N, C-alpha and C positions, 0 to 999 in steps of 0.2 A: 907184709909190705903195704905201703900207702901209695896211692896214685892220685893224679889230678885229672879231671875230665870236664868236657863241655857236654851238656846234655839238655834234653827237654824232658821235664818231669811231669808226671800226673800225680797230684797230691790229693788231699781230701776235698779240695775245692774245684780245681780244674787242671787241665794240662797247660803248661806254660813253659817258656824258655826263650833263648838259651840261658842256662845258669852254669856257674862254675862249681865243681864239686871236689872235695877232698875225701876219697873213699879208701876203705880197707877191705881187701878180698877175704871173705870167709871160706869160700870154696874156689881156690885159684884155678883148679883144673877146669871147672865148669865155665868160669869167666874167660879163661884162655881159649877154650874150644869155641865159644860163641864169638869172641873177637876174631878168631882165625877164619871162621866161616864168612864173617862180614868183610874182612880185608880181602879175601880171595874171591868175593862176589859169588859164593856158592849158596845154593838154596839151603834153608834150615832143614836138617834131617831129624829123624826120630831120636830123641834122647839128648839133643842139643837145644838148650833153652833160647828162646827169643828174648825173654825178659830175665835179666841177670839180677834183678833187685833182691831176690831171696839169698843171693850168694855174695852180697857186698853189704858193708855197713857205711852209711853216709856220716862222715865225721863233721864236715862243715859244708855250707852252701852259700853262694853269693849270687844274686841277692837272696835273702831268705824268703820263704813262702809268705805271701801277704796274709795278715791276720786282722780281724776286725778290732778297731780301737773303740771300745764301748765306754761312754761316759759313766762315771761311778754313781751309785746311789739312785739309779733309775727304778721306777716301779716295774715289776716283772713284765707286764704287757708292753710297756714302752720299750724296755730293753729287748724283748723278744722281737718286736717289729723292726727295731733298728738293726739288730743282729742279722735278721733274715735279709734286710735290704743290703747290708754289707756283703753277706755271703753270695747273694745273687749277683751283686756287682762284680765280685771277683771271678765268678764263673761265667760272666758274659751274658747273663739273663737281664738285659737292660730294662725291659718292660716291667718285669716283676720288681726290680730294684727301685725304679722310680715310684711305683705304687707303695713300696715298703717305707720309703722315707716320708711320703705324705701321711701314711698311716701312723707312723711314729709321732709326727707333729700333731696329728688329729687327736691321738690318745693323750698326748702331753698337755693339751690345752682344753680338753673336754670338760674337766672338772675345775678349771681355773675361773673362779667367779661366774658360775653358770647363771643362766637366765632364771627369773623367778618362776616362769611357767615351764614346768618340767616336760609338758607335752609338746611344747613348741620345738620344732626342728630347726637348728641353726647350722647353715653350711659353714665349712671351714673358713672360706674367704671372709664371710660376714663376721664370724667370730674373731678372726685376727684383727679386722678393722675396729671392732668394738673394744677389744682388749687394748689396742693402741690408744684409742680415744680416752679410755678409762685410766690410762697411765700404768697399766700392768705390764705392758711391753714398751720399751723405749722406742723411739722413732727408727733407729737403725736396726734393732732386733725385729721390730714390726715389719720393716721392709724386707729383711732376710726371710722372715717367716712367710710373708706373702709370696715371695719368689719361690720358696719351697713348695707352697701350695699350688702355685701356677704351674711349675714344672711337673709336680706330681699329678696334677689334673690332666696334663698332656698324656701321661701314661694311663691313668685310671679311666678317664672318660673318652679320650680320643683314640686310645690304643696305639699311640705313636711312641717309638723307642727314642730315648735320649742318647746322645753320643757319649762315648767314654769320658771325654773331658767334661761334659756337662754333669755326668754322674759323679765324677771326682769332686767337682765343686759343690754339687748338691749334698754329697756326703759330709763335706766340711761345714757347710752352712747349717745342715740339720744338727750336726754334732754341737756346734757352737750355741745354737738356739736351745738345745736340751740342757747344755751346761748352764746357760743363763736361767732357764726356767726352773730347773730341778736340782742339778748337782750343786751349784753354789748355795742356794738357800738351805738345802739339806746339810751341806758341809758346815754352814754357820750354826745350824741347830745342833749338830753333833759336837762341834767345838764348845758349845755352851752347855753340853751335858745332856741335851735332849735326845730321845730315841728317834732315829731317822725312819722314813717310811718303810724301807725294806729291812731295817734292823741290822745291816751289815756293819762290821767294825770299820772304823776310819783309820786309814794308814796315812799319817801326816806327811811322811816322805813322799809317798806316791802323789798325794794332793799337791805338794809343793812343786814336784816335777811337772805335773800336768798343768798347773796354773801358769807356770813359766812358758809352756808351749802354747797354751790358750792365748796368752797375752800377745804372743808374737804372730798370731794368725791374722792374715789380711784377706778378706774375700775378694775374688776376682770377677764375680758375676755382677752385671748391671742390668737394670730393667730395660735398657735400650737394645739388648741382644735378642 
């Protein structure tokens, strides 16, 4: 038998809810006993499960558990930093998430036309300003990148947590910047028959779908906020 339910779930990222579920009972007797105890307001006794997850199969969930949307063809270190920023954002660890997005941007631009003096340390903000002046970042992308660096510094250096809405926008801005800096150039190389940096195969249909979504993106952050 299949049932519909409203529940709060604990997944691989965090506990969240409410969500709608369509489930099928694997052990109807255990599910029934647990539900009966709850309905009657009775304390859970020995042998009656508080967690019925092992005794049901979740067939559908609305909305689905959030998953990171990682731009394709990123170098491993950049992809890892962005993935961790996304995972900590989903789990409510806003301080770590803000630091993660800044780290992803830092790693993505670190080897982009580096300074001649390898011993000279260039801070992220100065690097972004230089890359914009050199034309390696467009004005709009440069402003986005500076905003990412500014908000990331708030977490990294000041220890201040960003709000959930700020992190949502920061995630989108970082994603778009990485797509511009890495994914699109690597895609063009792949389409021309060159090997990309991480050597992963190119899925043209996936690229087409993502490009359509990328082009419809409009940032909501402004420097005045």
